[in-house]
N, CA, C and O atoms as CSV, one atom per row, in Angstrom:
chain,resi,resn,atom,element,x,y,z
A,1,MET,N,N,0.755,-1.206,-0.082
A,1,MET,CA,C,0.161,0.010,-0.042
A,1,MET,C,C,0.940,1.165,0.258
A,1,MET,O,O,1.567,1.420,1.286
A,2,ASN,N,N,0.742,2.155,-1.314
A,2,ASN,CA,C,1.467,3.270,-1.171
A,2,ASN,C,C,0.720,4.566,-0.801
A,2,ASN,O,O,-0.446,4.468,-0.419
A,3,GLY,N,N,1.234,5.623,-0.877
A,3,GLY,CA,C,0.683,7.038,-0.460
A,3,GLY,C,C,-0.594,7.197,-1.442
A,3,GLY,O,O,-1.716,7.550,-1.078
A,4,TRP,N,N,-0.257,6.915,-2.569
A,4,TRP,CA,C,-1.292,7.050,-3.610
A,4,TRP,C,C,-2.832,6.518,-3.304
A,4,TRP,O,O,-3.883,7.152,-3.405
A,5,LEU,N,N,-2.597,4.988,-2.850
A,5,LEU,CA,C,-3.871,4.482,-2.419
A,5,LEU,C,C,-4.301,4.909,-1.258
A,5,LEU,O,O,-5.513,4.757,-1.105
A,6,ILE,N,N,-3.701,5.418,-0.333
A,6,ILE,CA,C,-3.919,5.975,1.037
A,6,ILE,C,C,-4.645,7.222,0.648
A,6,ILE,O,O,-5.730,7.478,1.170
A,7,ALA,N,N,-4.105,8.010,-0.238
A,7,ALA,CA,C,-4.950,9.264,-0.763
A,7,ALA,C,C,-6.164,8.911,-1.450
A,7,ALA,O,O,-7.165,9.593,-1.229
A,8,THR,N,N,-6.226,7.845,-2.333
A,8,THR,CA,C,-7.631,7.534,-2.701
A,8,THR,C,C,-8.253,7.011,-1.596
A,8,THR,O,O,-9.290,7.663,-1.475
A,9,LEU,N,N,-8.202,6.376,-0.920
A,9,LEU,CA,C,-9.212,5.897,0.268
A,9,LEU,C,C,-9.549,7.034,0.943
A,9,LEU,O,O,-10.732,6.957,1.274
A,10,ALA,N,N,-8.975,8.191,1.344
A,10,ALA,CA,C,-9.094,9.411,1.944
A,10,ALA,C,C,-10.096,10.362,1.256
A,10,ALA,O,O,-10.951,11.033,1.834
A,11,LEU,N,N,-9.822,10.306,-0.239
A,11,LEU,CA,C,-10.713,10.963,-1.140
A,11,LEU,C,C,-12.005,10.300,-1.150
A,11,LEU,O,O,-13.035,10.968,-1.066
A,12,MET,N,N,-12.030,8.806,-1.264
A,12,MET,CA,C,-13.291,8.152,-1.137
A,12,MET,C,C,-14.024,8.414,-0.166
A,12,MET,O,O,-15.142,8.880,-0.385
A,13,ALA,N,N,-13.547,8.164,1.255
A,13,ALA,CA,C,-14.272,8.449,2.339
A,13,ALA,C,C,-14.554,9.881,2.653
A,13,ALA,O,O,-15.526,9.956,3.406
A,14,GLY,N,N,-14.030,11.087,2.332
A,14,GLY,CA,C,-14.187,12.457,2.295
A,14,GLY,C,C,-15.248,13.064,1.362
A,14,GLY,O,O,-15.955,14.036,1.627
A,15,GLY,N,N,-15.251,12.249,0.082
A,15,GLY,CA,C,-15.886,12.663,-0.832
A,15,GLY,C,C,-17.220,11.949,-1.257
A,15,GLY,O,O,-18.250,12.566,-1.527
A,16,LEU,N,N,-17.079,10.449,-1.290
A,16,LEU,CA,C,-18.062,9.757,-1.943
A,16,LEU,C,C,-19.195,9.405,-0.601
A,16,LEU,O,O,-20.321,8.977,-0.856
A,17,VAL,N,N,-18.811,9.605,0.579
A,17,VAL,CA,C,-19.662,9.253,1.373
A,17,VAL,C,C,-20.876,10.511,1.791
A,17,VAL,O,O,-22.064,10.262,1.994
A,18,PRO,N,N,-20.281,11.807,1.852
A,18,PRO,CA,C,-21.218,12.801,1.723
A,18,PRO,C,C,-22.168,13.065,0.416
A,18,PRO,O,O,-23.308,13.529,0.393
A,19,SER,N,N,-21.356,12.633,-0.641
A,19,SER,CA,C,-22.275,12.713,-1.839
A,19,SER,C,C,-23.077,11.624,-1.710
A,19,SER,O,O,-24.266,11.904,-1.867
A,20,GLY,N,N,-22.878,10.623,-1.508
A,20,GLY,CA,C,-23.857,9.519,-1.289
A,20,GLY,C,C,-25.185,9.725,-0.502
A,20,GLY,O,O,-26.346,9.440,-0.798
A,21,TRP,N,N,-24.607,10.346,0.654
A,21,TRP,CA,C,-25.516,10.605,1.755
A,21,TRP,C,C,-26.780,11.496,1.018
A,21,TRP,O,O,-27.977,11.212,0.971
A,22,LEU,N,N,-26.064,12.672,0.464
A,22,LEU,CA,C,-26.907,13.635,-0.333
A,22,LEU,C,C,-27.843,13.052,-1.595
A,22,LEU,O,O,-28.874,13.555,-2.042
A,23,ALA,N,N,-27.207,11.922,-1.997
A,23,ALA,CA,C,-27.620,11.296,-3.398
A,23,ALA,C,C,-28.975,10.688,-2.821
A,23,ALA,O,O,-30.006,10.819,-3.480
A,24,LEU,N,N,-28.984,10.002,-1.557
A,24,LEU,CA,C,-30.114,9.077,-1.508
A,24,LEU,C,C,-31.002,9.779,-0.135
A,24,LEU,O,O,-31.760,9.018,0.467
A,25,ARG,N,N,-30.918,10.845,0.208
A,25,ARG,CA,C,-31.777,11.500,1.079
A,25,ARG,C,C,-32.145,12.837,0.670
A,25,ARG,O,O,-31.429,13.475,-0.101
A,26,GLY,N,N,-33.150,13.262,1.112
A,26,GLY,CA,C,-33.663,14.561,0.927
A,26,GLY,C,C,-34.441,14.762,-0.205
A,26,GLY,O,O,-34.850,13.780,-0.825
A,27,ASP,N,N,-34.798,16.283,-0.692
A,27,ASP,CA,C,-35.624,16.527,-1.670
A,27,ASP,C,C,-34.901,16.225,-2.732
A,27,ASP,O,O,-33.765,15.790,-2.541
A,28,PRO,N,N,-35.490,16.418,-4.331
A,28,PRO,CA,C,-34.892,16.370,-5.473
A,28,PRO,C,C,-33.424,17.131,-5.832
A,28,PRO,O,O,-32.356,16.764,-6.322
A,29,VAL,N,N,-33.953,18.345,-5.335
A,29,VAL,CA,C,-32.530,19.247,-5.605
A,29,VAL,C,C,-31.324,18.824,-4.729
A,29,VAL,O,O,-30.191,18.715,-5.197
A,30,ARG,N,N,-31.640,18.586,-3.394
A,30,ARG,CA,C,-30.513,17.763,-2.820
A,30,ARG,C,C,-29.994,16.394,-3.105
A,30,ARG,O,O,-28.960,16.007,-2.560
A,31,ARG,N,N,-30.654,15.654,-3.921
A,31,ARG,CA,C,-30.266,14.700,-4.448
A,31,ARG,C,C,-29.183,14.904,-5.758
A,31,ARG,O,O,-28.119,14.332,-5.995
A,32,LEU,N,N,-29.920,15.974,-6.508
A,32,LEU,CA,C,-29.143,16.487,-7.567
A,32,LEU,C,C,-27.735,16.852,-7.306
A,32,LEU,O,O,-26.793,16.426,-7.974
A,33,ILE,N,N,-27.616,17.820,-6.105
A,33,ILE,CA,C,-26.315,18.264,-5.384
A,33,ILE,C,C,-25.665,17.041,-5.161
A,33,ILE,O,O,-24.468,17.112,-5.440
A,34,GLY,N,N,-25.984,16.094,-4.810
A,34,GLY,CA,C,-25.068,14.747,-4.334
A,34,GLY,C,C,-24.603,14.101,-5.666
A,34,GLY,O,O,-23.448,13.689,-5.767
A,35,VAL,N,N,-25.477,14.009,-6.676
A,35,VAL,CA,C,-24.841,13.427,-7.721
A,35,VAL,C,C,-23.987,14.367,-8.479
A,35,VAL,O,O,-23.112,13.781,-9.116
A,36,CYS,N,N,-23.986,15.579,-8.590
A,36,CYS,CA,C,-23.146,16.578,-8.990
A,36,CYS,C,C,-21.737,16.292,-8.124
A,36,CYS,O,O,-20.716,15.853,-8.653
A,37,LEU,N,N,-21.843,16.573,-6.903
A,37,LEU,CA,C,-20.772,16.090,-5.816
A,37,LEU,C,C,-19.832,15.045,-6.378
A,37,LEU,O,O,-18.614,15.183,-6.490
A,38,ALA,N,N,-20.525,14.013,-6.709
A,38,ALA,CA,C,-19.939,12.488,-6.995
A,38,ALA,C,C,-19.402,12.288,-8.357
A,38,ALA,O,O,-18.615,11.357,-8.529
A,39,GLY,N,N,-19.719,13.014,-9.296
A,39,GLY,CA,C,-18.874,13.020,-10.469
A,39,GLY,C,C,-17.426,13.244,-10.588
A,39,GLY,O,O,-16.609,12.500,-11.129
A,40,PRO,N,N,-17.221,14.371,-10.009
A,40,PRO,CA,C,-15.827,15.075,-9.696
A,40,PRO,C,C,-14.922,14.283,-8.962
A,40,PRO,O,O,-13.732,14.114,-9.226
A,41,VAL,N,N,-15.645,13.747,-7.900
A,41,VAL,CA,C,-15.045,12.763,-6.553
A,41,VAL,C,C,-14.579,11.556,-7.509
A,41,VAL,O,O,-13.356,11.433,-7.571
A,42,VAL,N,N,-15.156,10.861,-8.085
A,42,VAL,CA,C,-15.426,9.622,-8.627
A,42,VAL,C,C,-14.066,9.726,-10.088
A,42,VAL,O,O,-13.309,8.802,-10.388
A,43,THR,N,N,-14.110,10.987,-10.701
A,43,THR,CA,C,-13.265,11.115,-11.661
A,43,THR,C,C,-11.715,11.381,-10.790
A,43,THR,O,O,-10.679,10.932,-11.280
A,44,LEU,N,N,-11.703,11.881,-9.934
A,44,LEU,CA,C,-10.210,11.985,-9.196
A,44,LEU,C,C,-9.801,10.839,-8.446
A,44,LEU,O,O,-8.616,10.665,-8.164
A,45,THR,N,N,-10.758,9.999,-8.083
A,45,THR,CA,C,-10.536,8.740,-7.432
A,45,THR,C,C,-9.940,8.159,-8.666
A,45,THR,O,O,-8.711,8.097,-8.646
A,46,LEU,N,N,-10.519,7.733,-9.704
A,46,LEU,CA,C,-10.080,6.989,-10.616
A,46,LEU,C,C,-8.603,7.491,-11.284
A,46,LEU,O,O,-7.747,6.707,-11.692
A,47,VAL,N,N,-8.500,8.875,-11.306
A,47,VAL,CA,C,-7.116,9.318,-11.649
A,47,VAL,C,C,-6.017,8.988,-10.727
A,47,VAL,O,O,-4.865,8.735,-11.081
A,48,LEU,N,N,-6.488,9.012,-9.435
A,48,LEU,CA,C,-5.610,8.502,-8.294
A,48,LEU,C,C,-5.148,7.118,-8.530
A,48,LEU,O,O,-3.982,6.730,-8.610
A,49,LEU,N,N,-6.318,6.385,-8.638
A,49,LEU,CA,C,-5.847,4.892,-8.853
A,49,LEU,C,C,-4.968,4.462,-10.120
A,49,LEU,O,O,-4.145,3.546,-10.109
A,50,ALA,N,N,-5.237,5.167,-11.068
A,50,ALA,CA,C,-4.625,5.060,-12.439
A,50,ALA,C,C,-2.821,5.375,-12.108
A,50,ALA,O,O,-1.957,4.678,-12.639
A,51,HIS,N,N,-2.504,6.481,-11.196
A,51,HIS,CA,C,-1.529,6.991,-10.965
A,51,HIS,C,C,-0.849,5.997,-9.944
A,51,HIS,O,O,0.378,5.903,-9.929
A,52,ALA,N,N,-1.644,5.251,-9.085
A,52,ALA,CA,C,-1.066,4.468,-8.009
A,52,ALA,C,C,-0.806,3.214,-8.648
A,52,ALA,O,O,0.131,2.560,-8.189
A,53,ALA,N,N,-1.481,2.722,-9.667
A,53,ALA,CA,C,-0.952,1.335,-10.594
A,53,ALA,C,C,0.200,1.813,-11.457
A,53,ALA,O,O,0.986,0.950,-11.847
A,54,ALA,N,N,0.399,3.049,-11.800
A,54,ALA,CA,C,1.474,3.256,-12.584
A,54,ALA,C,C,0.814,2.845,-14.088
A,54,ALA,O,O,1.677,2.386,-14.836
A,55,GLN,N,N,-0.207,2.898,-14.539
A,55,GLN,CA,C,-0.773,2.622,-15.820
A,55,GLN,C,C,-1.674,3.798,-16.475
A,55,GLN,O,O,-2.884,3.915,-16.282
A,56,PRO,N,N,-0.891,4.638,-17.272
A,56,PRO,CA,C,-1.353,5.452,-17.863
A,56,PRO,C,C,-2.507,5.245,-18.648
A,56,PRO,O,O,-3.194,6.230,-18.920
A,57,SER,N,N,-2.886,3.953,-19.121
A,57,SER,CA,C,-3.731,3.334,-19.971
A,57,SER,C,C,-5.358,3.590,-19.057
A,57,SER,O,O,-6.459,3.781,-19.573
A,58,TYR,N,N,-5.096,3.528,-17.913
A,58,TYR,CA,C,-6.078,3.402,-16.939
A,58,TYR,C,C,-6.832,5.057,-16.986
A,58,TYR,O,O,-7.865,5.338,-16.378
A,59,LEU,N,N,-6.260,5.753,-17.611
A,59,LEU,CA,C,-6.668,7.355,-17.452
A,59,LEU,C,C,-7.576,7.558,-18.636
A,59,LEU,O,O,-7.799,8.735,-18.918
A,60,ILE,N,N,-8.216,6.511,-19.480
A,60,ILE,CA,C,-9.067,6.544,-20.584
A,60,ILE,C,C,-10.558,6.743,-19.723
A,60,ILE,O,O,-11.337,7.599,-20.141
A,61,VAL,N,N,-10.897,5.982,-18.599
A,61,VAL,CA,C,-12.246,5.905,-18.062
A,61,VAL,C,C,-12.488,7.394,-17.267
A,61,VAL,O,O,-13.571,7.968,-17.384
A,62,PRO,N,N,-11.509,7.903,-16.541
A,62,PRO,CA,C,-11.889,9.226,-15.989
A,62,PRO,C,C,-11.979,10.346,-17.067
A,62,PRO,O,O,-12.651,11.367,-16.928
A,63,LEU,N,N,-11.263,10.053,-18.100
A,63,LEU,CA,C,-11.295,11.278,-19.049
A,63,LEU,C,C,-12.528,11.159,-19.768
A,63,LEU,O,O,-12.968,12.152,-20.347
A,64,ALA,N,N,-13.068,10.197,-19.799
A,64,ALA,CA,C,-14.380,9.882,-20.518
A,64,ALA,C,C,-15.688,10.161,-19.353
A,64,ALA,O,O,-16.848,10.450,-19.646
A,65,LEU,N,N,-15.157,9.993,-18.069
A,65,LEU,CA,C,-16.151,10.020,-17.167
A,65,LEU,C,C,-16.717,11.753,-17.015
A,65,LEU,O,O,-17.866,12.185,-17.106
A,66,ALA,N,N,-15.468,12.464,-16.763
A,66,ALA,CA,C,-15.579,14.087,-16.718
A,66,ALA,C,C,-16.659,14.579,-17.778
A,66,ALA,O,O,-17.637,15.135,-17.277
A,67,PRO,N,N,-16.643,14.490,-18.838
A,67,PRO,CA,C,-17.526,15.123,-19.743
A,67,PRO,C,C,-19.212,14.540,-19.550
A,67,PRO,O,O,-20.241,15.209,-19.452
A,68,LEU,N,N,-19.044,13.165,-19.543
A,68,LEU,CA,C,-20.318,12.393,-19.083
A,68,LEU,C,C,-21.080,12.891,-18.041
A,68,LEU,O,O,-22.258,13.228,-18.155
A,69,SER,N,N,-20.232,12.957,-16.731
A,69,SER,CA,C,-20.981,13.444,-15.531
A,69,SER,C,C,-21.686,14.792,-15.563
A,69,SER,O,O,-22.748,15.149,-15.054
A,70,PHE,N,N,-20.748,15.472,-16.344
A,70,PHE,CA,C,-21.244,16.999,-16.615
A,70,PHE,C,C,-22.824,17.030,-17.283
A,70,PHE,O,O,-23.843,17.532,-16.807
A,71,ALA,N,N,-22.631,16.317,-18.534
A,71,ALA,CA,C,-23.968,15.956,-19.347
A,71,ALA,C,C,-25.152,15.396,-18.455
A,71,ALA,O,O,-26.232,15.981,-18.370
A,72,GLY,N,N,-24.861,14.218,-17.801
A,72,GLY,CA,C,-25.877,13.762,-16.941
A,72,GLY,C,C,-26.336,14.687,-16.085
A,72,GLY,O,O,-27.546,14.710,-15.862
A,73,THR,N,N,-25.573,15.510,-15.521
A,73,THR,CA,C,-26.028,16.600,-14.541
A,73,THR,C,C,-27.054,17.420,-15.436
A,73,THR,O,O,-28.211,17.578,-15.045
A,74,LEU,N,N,-26.652,17.886,-16.520
A,74,LEU,CA,C,-27.827,18.935,-17.243
A,74,LEU,C,C,-29.007,18.050,-17.659
A,74,LEU,O,O,-30.053,18.625,-17.960
A,75,VAL,N,N,-28.957,16.812,-17.706
A,75,VAL,CA,C,-30.005,16.050,-17.985
A,75,VAL,C,C,-30.944,15.781,-16.675
A,75,VAL,O,O,-32.155,15.590,-16.790
A,76,PHE,N,N,-30.423,15.784,-15.711
A,76,PHE,CA,C,-31.096,15.738,-14.282
A,76,PHE,C,C,-31.774,17.294,-14.218
A,76,PHE,O,O,-32.932,17.563,-13.898
A,77,THR,N,N,-30.745,18.194,-14.602
A,77,THR,CA,C,-31.597,19.351,-14.243
A,77,THR,C,C,-32.640,19.839,-14.879
A,77,THR,O,O,-33.553,20.562,-14.480
A,78,ARG,N,N,-32.322,19.181,-16.336
A,78,ARG,CA,C,-33.715,19.563,-17.072
A,78,ARG,C,C,-35.008,18.748,-16.531
A,78,ARG,O,O,-36.107,19.286,-16.398
A,79,LEU,N,N,-34.781,17.566,-16.274
A,79,LEU,CA,C,-36.007,16.710,-15.624
A,79,LEU,C,C,-36.771,17.567,-14.291
A,79,LEU,O,O,-37.980,17.665,-14.083
A,80,LEU,N,N,-35.747,18.082,-13.561
A,80,LEU,CA,C,-36.436,18.567,-12.335
A,80,LEU,C,C,-36.822,20.057,-12.818
A,80,LEU,O,O,-36.879,20.894,-11.916
A,81,GLY,N,N,-37.039,20.403,-13.871
A,81,GLY,CA,C,-37.483,21.687,-14.200
A,81,GLY,C,C,-39.221,21.687,-14.269
A,81,GLY,O,O,-39.841,20.624,-14.292
A,82,PRO,N,N,-39.879,22.977,-14.299
A,82,PRO,CA,C,-41.114,22.909,-14.466
A,82,PRO,C,C,-41.375,22.447,-15.918
A,82,PRO,O,O,-40.741,22.885,-16.878
A,83,ARG,N,N,-42.503,21.390,-16.012
A,83,ARG,CA,C,-42.969,21.033,-17.201
A,83,ARG,C,C,-43.900,22.025,-17.939
A,83,ARG,O,O,-44.824,22.537,-17.308
A,84,PRO,N,N,-43.730,22.281,-19.067
A,84,PRO,CA,C,-44.686,23.286,-19.848
A,84,PRO,C,C,-45.910,22.897,-20.183
A,84,PRO,O,O,-46.658,23.665,-20.788
């Protein structure tokens, strides 16, 4: 276990637990905030795991996840808006 894996565990504990709590509890706006928070946290977690494993090819997944999580946030925001 090296320092990068410890940093990954700390990021997961400090970022995914609160975002999961927000995504599972409360009104729809708070759930959206939890999902918005989880996207960058998961992306950074995957980048740290790729760096810890010393495999640059593992960076493909977080690089694809970053714009997809933003697009997913836009879709959820559109669904929460008022209906015409």
